[in-house]
N, C-alpha and C positions, 0 to 999 in steps of 0.2 A: 483555409478553414481556421477559425479562431479557437484556441484552446483555453479552457478555464480550469481552476482548481476544483477537482471533483471530490477528492477524499484525502484524509490524512492517514498515513500508515504508521503503525506502532513500532515495527521492528523489521529487520532484514528478512527474517523467515516469512513474515506476512507479505512483504513486498515480493518475494520470489514466487510465492504461491499465486498471488493475484496476477502477477506478470505472466505466469504460465497460462492461466485461464484466459486472460485477455488475448494472448497470442493465439491460443487454440480457437477462440471465437473471432479472430481477426478484427479486434477493436483497436482503433488508432489511439495511442496514448504516449505520454512521457512520464517517467517516474523521476522525481527530483529529490535527492537526499538533502537533508538539512545539515549534514556534516560540513564543518568548516575547518580547513587546515590550520588556521590561526587559533581558533577558539575550541577546536576539538569537538567534543560532544555537548557543549554548552547549549546550543540551540535544540539539539535532539532531546535533551533532558526536559526542556520546557515546552517545545512545540510539537513533539512527535518525531519519529524517525525521518519522515519525508512526506511527499505528497504525490498524488496522481493528477496529471493534467490531461484533459481530453476535450473533444468537441462536446458542446452542451447537449447534443442529441444522444450522447451515450451516458449521460450523468446517472440516470436511473438504473441502467443496466450495470454500470460499474459499482454503484452503491450496493446493489443486491449482491454482487460478487464479493465485495469486501465484507458485508454482513455474514454471508454464508461461510467464508473462510474463518472469520472470528468465531462463529458458532461452532464450527468443526474443531477449532482449537480448544474450546471450552469443554466440548463433549468428550474429547479424547486427548487429555493433557499428556505431555511427554513425561515419562517416568524416568527418573534418574536413580540408578542403583549405586550404592556406595560400596 
């Protein structure tokens, strides 16, 4: 089965949430971080945290999951108390 880039992830938290949902729904995937040992976070700052690769047949389903996770983060942002 050939895997393609399906979505770009913004951060570790988003990656963890999306990964949990895809595991629950038994969706085949690979999450690849753009972190590089030599350049540190240089690529993550310009390209995003990383990407999801999956079979093309799951592209629409994964895109919906990522959109839903992002919408839930906007609706209930994390509150930081000082």
